[in-house]
C-alpha positions as semicolon CSV with decimal commas, in nm:
position;residue;x (nm);y (nm);z (nm)
1;X;20,199;19,128;-3,009
2;X;20,306;19,100;-2,649
3;X;19,970;18,930;-2,533
4;X;20,062;18,674;-2,781
5;X;20,406;18,590;-2,687
6;X;20,226;18,597;-2,315
7;X;20,020;18,314;-2,436
8;X;20,291;18,106;-2,618
9;X;20,488;18,121;-2,280
10;X;20,199;18,008;-2,097
11;X;20,097;17,702;-2,339
12;X;20,469;17,581;-2,285
13;X;20,481;17,589;-1,940
14;X;20,133;17,398;-1,886
15;X;20,299;17,189;-2,168
16;X;20,584;17,089;-1,923
17;X;20,363;17,063;-1,659
18;X;20,180;16,803;-1,789
19;X;20,452;16,616;-1,903
20;X;20,617;16,624;-1,557
21;X;20,314;16,483;-1,393
22;X;20,276;16,202;-1,655
23;X;20,446;15,891;-1,509
24;X;20,738;15,735;-1,713
25;X;20,614;15,379;-1,886
26;X;20,623;15,055;-1,725
27;X;20,926;14,840;-1,823
28;X;20,831;14,583;-2,024
29;X;20,825;14,197;-1,858
30;X;21,182;14,125;-2,062
31;X;21,302;14,473;-1,970
32;X;21,253;14,387;-1,541
33;X;21,390;13,991;-1,640
34;X;21,705;14,211;-1,739
35;X;21,711;14,406;-1,439
36;X;21,661;14,154;-1,201
37;X;21,938;13,945;-1,368
38;X;22,197;14,239;-1,320
39;X;22,118;14,261;-0,981
40;X;22,393;14,130;-0,748
41;X;22,300;13,844;-0,536
42;X;22,303;13,852;-0,173
43;X;22,278;13,623;0,075
44;X;22,130;13,692;0,404
45;X;22,489;13,623;0,581
46;X;22,683;13,834;0,382
47;X;22,713;13,970;0,025
48;X;22,864;13,662;-0,146
49;X;23,137;13,646;-0,365
50;X;23,079;13,437;-0,730
51;X;23,299;13,170;-0,607
52;X;23,141;13,080;-0,288
53;X;22,790;12,936;-0,200
54;X;22,624;12,954;0,103
55;X;22,339;12,692;0,276
56;X;22,138;12,893;0,533
57;X;21,948;12,681;0,831
58;X;22,089;12,321;0,787
59;X;21,940;12,110;1,069
60;X;22,244;11,906;1,260
61;X;22,004;11,691;1,421
62;X;21,628;11,635;1,365
63;X;21,375;11,859;1,599
64;X;21,194;12,195;1,491
65;X;21,402;12,424;1,670
66;X;21,614;12,700;1,562
67;X;21,880;12,609;1,791
68;X;21,963;12,326;1,624
69;X;22,036;12,455;1,262
70;X;22,379;12,611;1,126
71;X;22,472;12,807;0,834
72;X;22,757;12,654;0,586
73;X;22,933;12,882;0,357
74;X;23,216;12,697;0,111
75;X;23,393;12,765;-0,166
76;X;23,195;12,637;-0,500
77;X;23,504;12,465;-0,693
78;X;23,558;12,083;-0,513
79;X;23,918;12,066;-0,447
80;X;24,162;11,765;-0,405
81;X;24,282;11,696;-0,136
82;X;23,946;11,806;0,082
83;X;23,953;12,111;0,254
84;X;23,991;12,199;0,622
85;X;23,683;12,351;0,802
86;X;23,591;12,617;1,063
87;X;23,352;12,601;1,295
88;X;23,191;12,973;1,434
89;X;23,013;12,962;1,752
90;X;22,838;13,269;1,905
91;X;22,855;13,439;2,217
92;X;22,614;13,607;2,453
93;X;22,621;13,475;2,790
94;X;22,493;13,142;2,709
95;X;22,120;13,321;2,668
96;X;22,163;13,507;2,367
97;X;22,314;13,559;2,030
98;X;22,253;13,413;1,735
99;X;22,452;13,227;1,397
100;X;22,398;13,530;1,175
101;X;22,544;13,849;1,371
102;X;22,849;14,035;1,388
103;X;23,177;13,797;1,289
104;X;22,961;13,490;1,312
105;X;22,796;13,606;0,969
106;X;23,093;13,747;0,834
107;X;23,378;13,540;0,955
108;X;23,232;13,237;0,755
109;X;23,259;13,405;0,469
110;X;23,609;13,589;0,505
111;X;23,737;13,204;0,577
112;X;23,565;13,027;0,311
113;X;23,711;13,304;0,058
114;X;24,095;13,157;0,186
115;X;23,963;12,806;0,107
116;X;23,801;12,668;0,408
117;X;23,456;12,549;0,452
118;X;23,256;12,721;0,738
119;X;22,969;12,658;0,985
120;X;22,814;12,911;1,224
121;X;22,643;12,725;1,455
122;X;22,293;12,832;1,706
123;X;22,250;12,577;2,027
124;X;22,003;12,602;2,296
125;X;22,048;12,867;2,560
126;X;22,074;12,853;2,931
127;X;21,710;13,047;2,979
128;X;21,511;12,707;2,840
129;X;21,844;12,419;2,851
130;X;22,079;12,450;3,107
131;X;22,456;12,278;3,059
132;X;22,543;12,080;2,902
133;X;22,239;12,101;2,630
134;X;22,477;12,409;2,483
135;X;22,778;12,164;2,472
136;X;22,566;11,838;2,359
137;X;22,464;12,099;2,067
138;X;22,764;12,191;1,949
139;X;22,918;11,857;1,954
140;X;22,658;11,728;1,754
141;X;22,760;12,007;1,490
142;X;23,092;11,862;1,470
143;X;22,974;11,565;1,453
144;X;22,718;11,628;1,183
145;X;23,009;11,792;0,978
146;X;23,247;11,503;1,012
147;X;22,931;11,269;0,866
148;X;22,896;11,472;0,605
149;X;23,231;11,564;0,514
150;X;23,261;11,406;0,178
151;X;22,948;11,572;0,074
152;X;23,114;11,877;0,176
153;X;23,479;11,823;0,068
154;X;23,593;11,878;0,419
155;X;23,898;11,679;0,534
156;X;23,765;11,544;0,894
157;X;24,130;11,578;1,039
158;X;24,144;11,976;0,986
159;X;23,890;12,120;1,149
160;X;23,898;12,419;1,371
161;X;23,699;12,615;1,575
162;X;23,673;13,001;1,658
163;X;23,434;13,103;1,978
164;X;23,416;13,458;2,176
165;X;23,299;13,483;2,533
166;X;23,045;13,220;2,601
167;X;23,172;13,063;2,232
168;X;23,482;13,079;2,350
169;X;23,379;12,837;2,647
170;X;23,221;12,624;2,407
171;X;23,503;12,622;2,146
172;X;23,781;12,571;2,413
173;X;23,524;12,232;2,571
174;X;23,516;12,129;2,191
175;X;23,881;12,100;2,169
176;X;23,947;11,911;2,478
177;X;23,627;11,709;2,608
178;X;23,655;11,361;2,429
179;X;23,373;11,114;2,440
180;X;23,513;10,934;2,737
181;X;23,399;11,232;2,930
182;X;22,996;11,122;2,868
183;X;22,931;11,460;2,718
184;X;22,784;11,390;2,384
185;X;22,436;11,427;2,445
186;X;22,167;11,209;2,261
187;X;22,219;11,369;1,950
188;X;22,297;11,176;1,613
189;X;22,621;11,083;1,421
190;X;22,742;10,922;1,750
191;X;23,011;10,731;1,561
192;X;23,217;11,069;1,448
193;X;23,415;11,278;1,689
194;X;23,344;11,585;1,839
195;X;23,669;11,672;1,918
196;X;23,872;11,988;1,723
197;X;24,190;12,009;1,596
198;X;24,258;12,339;1,681
199;X;24,056;12,605;1,891
200;X;24,096;12,995;1,835
201;X;23,933;13,175;2,133
202;X;23,896;13,566;2,270
203;X;23,766;13,620;2,647
204;X;23,723;13,298;2,743
205;X;23,549;13,148;3,058
206;X;23,778;12,863;3,153
207;X;23,760;12,803;3,538
208;X;23,424;12,817;3,701
209;X;23,514;12,677;4,029
210;X;23,740;13,032;4,059
211;X;23,519;13,254;3,900
212;X;23,592;13,625;4,083
213;X;23,330;13,653;4,344
214;X;23,149;13,324;4,289
215;X;22,944;13,177;4,049
216;X;22,662;13,281;4,256
217;X;22,664;13,631;4,216
218;X;22,715;13,620;3,826
219;X;22,353;13,566;3,699
220;X;22,443;13,414;3,326
221;X;22,700;13,192;3,490
222;X;22,439;13,063;3,803
223;X;22,167;13,045;3,503
224;X;22,410;12,816;3,279
225;X;22,505;12,569;3,606
226;X;22,122;12,550;3,760
227;X;21,995;12,180;3,758
228;X;21,797;11,983;3,962
229;X;22,007;11,716;3,919
230;X;22,366;11,790;4,009
231;X;22,524;12,030;4,257
232;X;22,627;12,355;4,175
233;X;22,978;12,299;4,268
234;X;23,035;11,983;4,081
235;X;22,831;12,150;3,777
236;X;23,130;12,391;3,738
237;X;23,376;12,167;3,773
238;X;23,223;11,974;3,482
239;X;23,164;12,295;3,294
240;X;23,521;12,434;3,306
241;X;23,767;12,380;3,015
242;X;24,035;12,423;3,297
243;X;23,909;12,084;3,428
244;X;24,032;11,907;3,108
245;X;24,342;12,027;2,996
246;X;24,591;11,738;2,833
247;X;24,928;11,714;2,692
248;X;24,694;11,597;2,388
249;X;24,511;11,913;2,354
250;X;24,517;12,100;2,004
251;X;24,708;12,414;1,956
252;X;24,497;12,666;2,112
253;X;24,509;13,068;2,022
254;X;24,415;13,287;2,306
255;X;24,324;13,637;2,283
256;X;24,224;13,823;2,615
257;X;24,188;14,169;2,757
258;X;24,349;14,293;3,123
259;X;24,078;14,522;3,165
260;X;23,793;14,284;3,063
261;X;23,517;14,324;3,326
262;X;23,265;14,029;3,231
263;X;23,526;13,751;3,177
264;X;23,797;13,837;3,427
265;X;24,160;13,796;3,287
266;X;24,268;13,559;3,540
267;X;24,043;13,270;3,373
268;X;24,254;13,311;3,082
269;X;24,603;13,322;3,283
270;X;24,478;13,002;3,493
271;X;24,380;12,853;3,181
272;X;24,676;12,909;2,909
273;X;24,885;12,817;3,236
274;X;24,735;12,516;3,312
275;X;24,722;12,373;2,923
276;X;25,123;12,446;2,930
277;X;25,183;12,280;3,238
278;X;25,021;11,988;3,101
279;X;25,270;11,949;2,848
280;X;25,043;12,085;2,554
281;X;25,293;12,175;2,267
282;X;25,102;12,448;2,139
283;X;24,997;12,732;2,314
284;X;24,984;13,093;2,182
285;X;24,872;13,352;2,433
286;X;24,782;13,719;2,311
287;X;24,706;13,938;2,646
288;X;24,620;14,312;2,586
289;X;24,684;14,527;2,880
290;X;24,427;14,806;2,804
291;X;24,154;14,581;2,636
292;X;23,799;14,496;2,805
293;X;23,540;14,202;2,645
294;X;23,586;14,333;2,296
295;X;23,974;14,234;2,255
296;X;23,917;14,068;1,911
297;X;23,748;14,339;1,726
298;X;23,864;14,618;1,891
299;X;24,224;14,506;1,820
300;X;24,167;14,347;1,503
301;X;24,454;14,484;1,328
302;X;24,665;14,219;1,517
303;X;24,394;13,986;1,602
304;X;24,227;13,911;1,280
305;X;24,617;13,850;1,102
306;X;24,718;13,676;1,395
307;X;24,406;13,403;1,368
308;X;24,464;13,374;0,989
309;X;24,816;13,251;1,032
310;X;24,728;13,048;1,314
311;X;24,448;12,840;1,103
312;X;24,680;12,842;0,802
313;X;24,951;12,709;1,028
314;X;24,777;12,436;1,191
315;X;24,506;12,387;0,936
316;X;24,603;12,486;0,566
317;X;24,929;12,365;0,626
318;X;24,938;12,125;0,889
319;X;25,292;11,990;1,035
320;X;25,381;11,634;1,000
321;X;25,146;11,366;1,237
322;X;25,260;11,128;1,479
323;X;25,039;10,802;1,575
324;X;25,058;10,788;1,975
325;X;24,984;10,461;2,129
326;X;24,647;10,530;2,186
327;X;24,598;10,537;1,805
328;X;24,484;10,871;1,746
329;X;24,660;11,141;1,518
330;X;24,810;11,423;1,672
331;X;24,982;11,726;1,537
332;X;25,338;11,761;1,646
333;X;25,478;12,155;1,645
334;X;25,728;12,317;1,871
335;X;25,608;12,515;2,204
336;X;25,475;12,851;2,109
337;X;25,469;13,160;2,379
């Protein structure tokens, strides 16, 4: 009897082992399709809410270069009136960086969720093309956006920008350098303005002429301003946002860390002071005593809500507008500290 029971137990063990080793049957084609339908749809930019759509790698000017592409994120529902827009310009010392990294990947999704049409752009880097190639490119991207305003439901008079470090430099220039400065480049959409209506920047390089230690000792900056046609000192003036401050400057929101070892705090200090001295009406400056170059992300509990409120005030719900003698429309707002 014990031998009989032992045989039964051994048989049950072998049966269980065989069952375990036999692979599960493959799902039918219909089951696989149903699984795919149930899987969440993700963009290469970020997990995307269902009420948003993304178009990646749009050419903003013809040419087989990744530098001339942008990603667009926008609400699916078309609104009336058209929506405000924000351009995100990445940093990286003018020699690296990409439109699909960090906040330049997540920021457009977050702001599209708030009702903005957003683009994140690449541009030519200084390793191959020194200044003003990078400025020509981001200007072309803004002109592209205005040229396609109707297609993407954008109000061309409500376009803002955010940039950090090298991106802050370029976004500042987008707010200040008009077509009279002859820096539009040879890209298309020349019938459109490349000026921004609002600017938010962090860790902004603004005054290359007065760069601490001199621009010859800053490798990335020297590479940016190296040219066979224009002298270094002359190009430093042309490339500096502080050279273009004027009374008609758009609203500016500036974040800077006093402990920044990459972009000295004196850059933002002098830039903000120059904007105010020129009579610019809407300049807000947040200076963080302990912050370094990552001032914007490190202090996100304050900087993120500040930027959101800023764009809501000047783009989503802009103040009344007046028409100056030059025929251009500018927002009129009380001065901010």
